[in-house]
C-alpha positions in Angstrom: 5.7 -14.7 -22.8 2.0 -13.8 -22.1 1.3 -14.5 -19.3 -2.6 -14.8 -17.7 -2.6 -13.9 -13.9 -5.4 -14.2 -11.2 -5.5 -11.6 -8.3 -7.5 -13.1 -5.8 -8.9 -10.7 -3.8 -8.2 -6.8 -5.6 -9.5 -3.5 -3.7 -8.0 -0.3 -3.7 -4.1 -0.3 -2.5 -1.7 -2.7 -3.7 -4.4 -4.9 -5.3 -4.7 -2.4 -7.4 -1.0 -1.8 -7.9 0.0 -5.6 -8.7 -2.9 -5.6 -11.2 -1.6 -2.4 -12.7 2.1 -3.8 -12.8 1.4 -7.0 -14.2 -0.6 -5.6 -16.8 2.1 -3.8 -17.7 4.4 -6.5 -18.5 1.8 -7.5 -20.7 0.0 -10.2 -18.7 -3.5 -11.0 -18.9 -4.9 -10.1 -15.8 -8.2 -11.7 -13.9 -9.3 -9.6 -11.1 -11.6 -11.6 -8.2 -13.1 -9.6 -5.7 -17.2 -9.0 -4.3 -17.3 -5.6 -4.9 -17.9 -5.7 -8.9 -18.3 -1.8 -10.0 -14.6 -1.3 -8.4 -12.9 -4.3 -10.6 -14.5 -3.4 -14.0 -13.6 0.1 -13.8 -9.9 -1.3 -12.6 -10.2 -3.8 -15.5 -11.0 -1.6 -18.1 -8.3 1.1 -16.9 -5.7 -1.5 -17.2 -2.7 -0.3 -19.0 -2.0 -1.5 -22.1 0.1 -4.4 -23.5 -1.6 -6.8 -20.5 -5.8 -7.1 -21.0 -7.9 -7.0 -17.6 -11.1 -8.9 -16.9 -13.4 -8.6 -13.9 -14.3 -11.5 -12.5 -16.9 -11.2 -9.4 -16.0 -13.7 -6.8 -17.1 -14.0 -3.0 -13.7 -15.5 -2.4 -15.9 -17.5 1.0 -17.7 -19.3 -1.5 -15.8 -22.5 -3.3 -18.3 -22.7 -6.3 -17.9 -19.3 -6.5 -13.8 -19.9 -6.9 -14.5 -22.6 -9.1 -16.6 -20.9 -11.8 -14.5 -18.1 -11.5 -11.5 -19.7 -12.4 -13.5 -21.6 -15.3 -14.5 -18.1 -16.7 -10.4 -16.7 -16.4 -9.5 -19.8 -18.4 -12.7 -19.5 -21.4 -11.4 -15.8 -22.0 -7.3 -16.3 -20.8 -6.9 -19.4 -21.3 -5.1 -21.5 -18.1 -3.6 -19.7 -15.5 0.0 -19.2 -15.2 0.3 -17.0 -11.9 -1.9 -16.8 -8.9 -1.7 -14.2 -6.4 -3.8 -15.0 -2.8 -4.2 -12.2 -2.1 -7.5 -11.8 0.2 -7.7 -11.3 3.6 -10.8 -11.5 6.5 -10.6 -9.3 8.6 -11.2 -10.2 12.3 -9.6 -7.8 14.7 -10.7 -9.6 18.3 -9.1 -11.6 20.9 -10.0 -15.3 21.8 -12.8 -14.2 24.3 -14.7 -11.5 22.1 -14.7 -13.4 18.8 -17.2 -16.0 17.9 -17.3 -19.0 16.0 -18.7 -17.2 13.0 -16.1 -14.3 13.2 -13.3 -16.8 13.3 -14.5 -19.1 10.5 -15.1 -15.9 8.6 -11.4 -15.1 8.3 -10.6 -18.4 7.8 -12.9 -19.4 4.8 -11.2 -16.1 3.0 -7.5 -16.6 4.0 -7.7 -20.4 4.6 -10.2 -21.8 2.7 -10.1 -19.6 0.0 -6.2 -19.6 -0.3 -6.4 -23.5 -0.6 -9.1 -23.4 -3.5 -7.4 -20.7 -6.0 -4.1 -22.7 -5.5 -5.6 -26.4 -6.3 -7.5 -24.5 -9.4 -4.1 -22.2 -10.1 -1.5 -25.2 -9.9 -3.8 -27.9 -11.7 -3.4 -25.5 -14.7 0.6 -25.1 -13.6 1.3 -28.6 -13.9 -0.1 -29.3 -17.0 1.7 -26.1 -18.6 5.0 -26.9 -17.4 5.0 -24.3 -14.2 3.8 -21.2 -12.7 3.9 -18.6 -9.7 1.7 -18.9 -6.7 2.5 -15.9 -4.1 0.4 -15.6 -1.0 0.4 -12.2 0.7 1.0 -12.3 4.5 1.3 -10.1 7.1 3.5 -9.5 10.4 0.4 -11.8 12.1 1.7 -15.0 10.0 5.1 -15.2 11.6 4.8 -13.5 14.7 1.2 -13.6 16.9 0.6 -9.6 17.9 -2.0 -10.8 20.3 -5.9 -9.8 20.1 -6.1 -10.8 16.7 -6.7 -14.6 16.8 -9.1 -14.9 13.6 -6.8 -13.1 11.3 -3.7 -14.7 13.0 -4.8 -18.1 12.9 -5.7 -17.6 8.7 -2.5 -15.9 7.9 -0.4 -18.7 9.7 -2.0 -21.3 7.8 -2.1 -19.5 4.9 1.9 -19.8 5.3 1.4 -23.3 6.1 0.1 -23.8 2.9 2.5 -22.3 1.2 5.8 -24.0 2.4 3.4 -27.5 1.6 2.5 -26.2 -1.5 6.8 -25.1 -2.4 7.7 -28.4 -0.6 5.2 -30.1 -3.2 5.7 -28.5 -6.5 8.5 -27.0 -6.4 10.3 -30.1 -8.3 7.6 -29.3 -10.8 8.4 -25.9 -11.7 5.8 -24.2 -9.6 7.1 -21.6 -7.7 5.7 -20.7 -4.3 6.6 -17.5 -2.5 5.1 -16.1 0.5 5.5 -12.1 1.3 5.3 -10.5 4.7 3.6 -7.0 4.6 5.4 -5.9 7.8 4.0 -2.2 8.1 1.0 -0.3 7.0 0.1 -0.3 3.1 -0.5 3.2 1.8 -3.4 3.8 0.3 -6.6 5.6 -0.4 -7.7 6.7 3.5 -4.9 4.9 4.9 -3.2 8.2 6.7 -6.7 9.5 7.7 -7.3 5.7 9.2 -4.0 6.4 11.6 -3.2 10.1 12.0 -0.4 8.9 14.8 1.1 7.2 12.2 4.8 9.0 10.9 5.0 9.5 7.3 8.2 7.3 7.2 5.4 4.4 8.4 3.9 3.6 5.4 4.2 1.4 2.8 3.9 2.2 -0.9 1.9 -0.1 -3.0 3.4 0.6 -6.7 6.8 -0.1 -4.9 5.9 -3.2 -3.2 4.0 -4.1 -6.4 7.7 -4.6 -7.7 8.7 -7.0 -5.6 5.8 -9.3 -6.5 6.8 -8.8 -10.4 10.2 -10.0 -9.3 9.0 -13.1 -8.0 6.8 -14.0 -11.0 9.7 -13.5 -13.3 11.7 -15.9 -10.9 9.8 -19.0 -12.0 11.6 -20.6 -14.3 15.1 -20.7 -12.2 16.6 -23.2 -9.9 17.2 -21.1 -7.1 14.0 -19.5 -6.1 13.2 -17.4 -2.6 10.6 -18.8 -0.7 9.8 -15.6 1.8 10.6 -12.3 1.2 9.6 -9.5 3.8 8.9 -6.4 3.1 8.8 -3.5 5.7 10.3 0.2 5.4 13.2 -0.1 7.0 14.4 -0.4 10.8 12.6 2.7 11.5 9.7 0.8 11.3 8.6 -0.3 14.7 4.8 0.2 13.9 3.5 -3.3 12.9 0.0 -4.6 11.4 
């Protein structure tokens, strides 16, 4: 079965690994991100048998998201898989955060994921089902303090995932939330976090295997909602 997948929020690291893994499984993969050059190069370099489509999209812009899904449908048909992968960085506490910074994190991780989900689930209901995956973080389940914008957006996304799962699970839409509990390895990650030990970094290619496993479960009766990715009991350094 050839699936059409949208990855909303693609950059070097896990987003790229997801695109490559899904394409290797034969998916037609649409890449949403603001940085056009990166996703265009990645789309052209995805492994066969999948196809890639770069869709430059600002996930803070509701109409841009809707236009992006229209582009995907015109090129690949209806959407079978959505990964809400984007996050808005707001690494400040209550008193240091501005309203604009708080809203910026929510516009991407909250409202952006809502609009993407609405577009994708509409397609899935017409075609008999599909998969929606939300990329979460430690902050989606346990506040760390001092990152109020990021935490609020991640809590919102987790709540949306639960609600969509309850509403549309009976219609064949598998919704899953992935808690990433550790630092993803990627370009410059080790340079940015020189004090972290080697075994605290998460391999994005291995993580992408977990996401694909969730996609493959979209047609079974017993489906996991939440998966917690970490690098074992030795991990004591969290996002």
